[in-house]
N, C-alpha and C positions, 0 to 999 in steps of 0.2 A: 350516411357519413356526413360529418360537418366540416366545412371548408372556410378558410379565410383567403382572400385574394389581395395581393399587395403589388401595386404598380403606380409609378408616378404619373401615368397618363390615364385619363378616364375611359377613353374609347377601348383600349385593350382589356380593361377590367370588365366592361359591359359585355364585350364579345366572349370572353372566357366564361363569365357567369352564365350567359345564354347557352353555351355549348354544354357546360356541366349540368345545368338544371333541366334544360329542355331536350337536348339531343341525346345526352347520355342517361340522365336521370339517376335516382338513388343517391344523389349528393345535394345537400342543402348548403347554400352559401350563407353563412351567418354574419359575414362582415366583409366589406371591401374598403380598402384604404389607399389613398394616394400619399398620405403622410406616414412614412416608415416609423417614426417615433410613436405615433398613435397606435400603429399595429403592434409594436413591441409592448406598449402599455396594456392593450386590450386582450392580447392572446391568453395570458393566465386567467383572465376573467371569463372569456368565451369558451376556453377549452376545446379548440378544434381538433379534429383527427388529422388534418393536413393543412399546410399553408402553401399556396401557390405564390411564388415570390419572384419578382423581377430582380435581375442582378444589377443592371446598369441604371442606377438612379442618382440624380445629382446631389441629394442631401447626404446619402450614406450608401456605401456599397452593400448590395444584397447579400454577399457572402458573410459580411459581418453581422447583418441582421439574422441570417440563418443560424449563425453560431450563438447569438444571444437567445434566440427562440428555443434552442435546444437546452437552455438552462432552466426553462420553465418545467413545472411538475404538475401534470404529466407533460412530457415534451411531445409536440406534434411531429408528424412526418413532414419533410421538406421536399417540395418539387420546385426546381428553378425553371423559370420561363424567361428567355432572353433572345435577343437578335444577334448576339455575339458568341460564336462557338469557342472563342479563345478562353472562356471561363470554364469550359467543360471539365478539365482536369481538376481545377480547384474545387468545383462543385462536388465532384465525387470523392475527393479527398476529405471533404466535410461530411461525407457519408449521407448525402442527400438520397432520397428514395429514387428520384429521376431528374432528368434534365431535358427540357423541351425547347426547341427552337421556334422563334416567331417567324412568320405568322403561324399560329397553332393550327395543325391539321387534325380533323376529327378522328381519323384512324389512329394517329399517334397518341392523341389524348385518351382514347379508349384503352390502349395498351397500358398507359400510366395508371388509369383508374383500376383496371384489373389487377395490376401489380399491387396497388394500394389495398384493394380488398383482401388479397391473399396475405399481405403483411399484417393487417389488422386481425384476421382470423387466427394467425399463428400467435400473435401477442395475447389475444383474449384466451386462447386455449392453454397457454403456458403461464399466464399471470397468476401468482399466488394470491390466495384469498385473505391471508392474514399476514401480520408482521411478526415473524418468529424472533425470539431473542437471539442475538448474534454475539458470539465471542470471536474476537480477532486474535490470532496467534502471531506474534512477532518474534518469538524465540526461535532461532534457526530458520525454518521455512515460514513464509507468509501463508497462513491458512485461515479458513473461516469455519466456525462451529455453529450450525443452526440448531436450535432446540429440537430435540428428538432425532437428530441426525449425527452421523459421525463427522470427523474433520474433513474438510474439502480444500484441496490445494487448487486454487482458481486457475483455469486455463486462459491466460491472457493472450491477446492476438499477437503481440510482439513483446520483446524484452523491454523496450522503451515504454510501452504502455504500463507494464508492471512496475517499472522504476518510477514512473510519474505518479502512479497511485501510492507507492511506498513513500515517496518524498512528501506528497501532500498529507498522507497519514502521519508521517513523522512530525509535520508542522500542523497537525489537526487543530481545527477551530481558529486558525490564523490565516490571514490572506497572504498568499505568495504571489509576488508580482510576475507578470509575464516575462519580463526581461531575465529574471533569475531562472525561470524554467527553460527558456530558450537557450541560455548560456550553459545550463546543466546538460541538456539532452541533445541539442542541435548546435553546438558551438561553431561548427564550420559551415553552416548553412546561411545563405542570404535571408534577410528578414522576410522577403516576399515568399520564400519557399518554406521557411521554418514555421511561420504563423499557421498556415493551413495544416501542417503536421501536428502542431499543438492542439488546434481545434479538433482534429480527427482523433487524437489520443484521448482527449477529454470525453469526446462523444463515445468512444469505444469503452472507456471505463464505465460510463453511465449505463451503456447497453449490457456490459458484462455483469454489473451489479444487479440490474433488472433481471437478467437471464437466470441468475442464481437465487433470485428471491430475496436479495439483501436490501431491504428498504430503509434500514436505520442508518445507512451511510450514504451521504449525498455530496455532490460537488456543486457549488454555486459561485456566481461571480462575487468577487470581494468588493470592498469599498471603492466607490468611484469607478467600478468596473475595470480596475487596473490589473487584476489578477484573479486567482481562484482560491476558494476556501473549501476544504473538506470538512464536513460536519459529521460527527458521530453521535447519534442519539440512542439511548437505551442499549448500548452495546458495551461489552466488557472487553478490555484490551489486556492481554496477559501480563505485559510488562508493567502496566499501571497497577494491576491487582497484586503482582508480586512485590513491588516496592511498597505498596500500602501495608501488606502483611508484614514485610520486613520491618517497617517503622513501628509496628505495634508490639514487637517482641521485647520482653523484659530480659535482663541478664540470664544466661542459661542456668538451669537448675534441673533437679530430678523431676520437678513438677511440670516443667514446660519444654523439656528437651524433645518431646514428640512433635511439638509445634515447630521447633527448629528443623527437624527432619522433613516436615511437610514443606516448609518454605524452601529448604535446600533442593528438594525434588522438583519444585515448581519451575526452577530454572533449568529448562530442558535443552538449552543451547544458546549460543551468543545471539545478541540482538541482530536480526536479519543476517545471521551468520552464513546462510547458504548463498548469499549474493555479495558480490564484490563492489559494494557501494562505498566509495571513499567518504561521502558526506555523512554516513552513519557511523564512522569510526569513533568519533568522540563519545557518542552515546553508548556505543558498544563497549568501549573501554571503561566508561563510568560504571555501567552495570556489572561488568566483570569484576571490578574492584569491590563493589558492594558485596557481590557473591563471595569473593575471596575473604573479606573481613568476617562474613558470617561463618564460613567454613573454618577459619582459624579459631574463632570463638568456640566452635563445637569441638575442634581438635583438642584445645587446651582443657575444656571441661571433661572430655572423655579420658584424657591422660591423667588428670588429677583425680578422677573418680575410679581409676584403675580399670576402665573398660577398654582394654587394648584392641579387641576386635573392631569395635566401633571407631576407635581412633585410626586404626589401619585403613578402614574403608573410606573415611573422610579424607585422609591425606593422599590416598591413591587417586581419589576423585580430583583433588587439587592438582596433583601431578599431571593428570590428563588435560585439564583445562589451562593450567599455567605451568608448562614444562620448564620454565626458567625461574620458578619461585623457590628460592633456597630453603625457606622454612619447612616446606613439606618434606624435602629430602632429609633435613636434619631431624625432623620429628620421626620419620620412618627409621633412620639410623638408630635413634634412641629406643624406639619400640622393638626393633629387631635385636638390639643389645639386651633388652630386658628379657627377651625370649631365648637368648643364648645362640642366636643364629648369626654367627660371625661372618659367614660368606655373604649373607644378605646385606649386612652393614657395609662391607667393602663394595659390594655391587652398587649400592645407593650412592656412596661417596664418589666412586669412579664415574657413574652415570652423570652426577651433578657436575663434576669438574670438566668432563668431556663436552657436555652441552654448553657450559659457559665459555669454554675456549673456542668452540666452533661457532656458536651463535653471537657471542658478545666480545670475543677476543679478550677475555678478562679472567682474572683469577677469582675464586669464590671468596666468601667472607672469611677473613683470617680466623675468626673465632671458631668457625666450623672446622677449618684445617687444623687448628690447635687441638680441638676436641678429638678429632680423628687420630691425630698423632699420639695423644695421650692414651686413647683407647687402644690403639695398635700396640703401644708399648706395654700396656697393662695385659693385653691378651697374650703377648709373647712371653710374659713371665709366668703364666698359669699353665 
């Protein structure tokens, strides 16, 4: 195993290196640093398995260094070494492998090294050999589709970890500053408590993606290290694919109506609809409106073409997703009238008026009411 040691004092560095290489063995120290910034710079180049890191250093806090080092790919395991046990909770919130008190005792260090060996064995045994194509589903539930596998709904450690991933995915390929993330997920926490939780959540996202073999999605520090950027490489995102197909549709015709049906079916639920994320509401509603415009075009085409069964199906689907959309009720009333199903016409009208009164405390479109009154009068004369 390869190790890097970071401490602002030279003597502890030499002592720890001697214990690791001579008394424990099987560990090669490939770098020792008293300058934390140099350690941060060299870690991606040296690719150590583990970094032994002092916490209490004058230039920069070791907890922040640990958080930065976990941004590297591949990220090393972190073992904190310090003379101050007040940092223990913060260290483990950062998901460090271990925490050792100074002066370092040989038996305690041996336990850490054994834990490290076991962790590396597990990672090597479960690491995927290739980077399979990944499709990310955002309609309704957040799921991943790996090539050759069925959909997987990721088991996140906590709901906040899932929401953090969803929010960064929502703003993919853009840097989101830490202050925004802290205000979103931990608005009532002090900064000293909220920051370690953010660091931990980011770490857990990385570990979760690694565990599921999703290598085309990564989280990195943004510009000037002010926030985080989620990058999606060689992955398909269903909402992007859907909107792209939607934009390529010509006006509906007999020649391309099958394409319309395919695009309509691709919309399998509202954007992140399974989760009550207020920040997703604008995008959710925008996509719903695009879908509604598509469905209305299809309804008009089917009605004009005399394809009543298809028109029924589309308007019933509109009614399910947009229960306050007047046009679908009116279309169904006209379709039922064409079939001579008078009871169904009345049912649709009364369903529409009751929903508008209960949900919106308003009357329906006067033109629909006028049509229904004329229709009612006409049926009473026959």
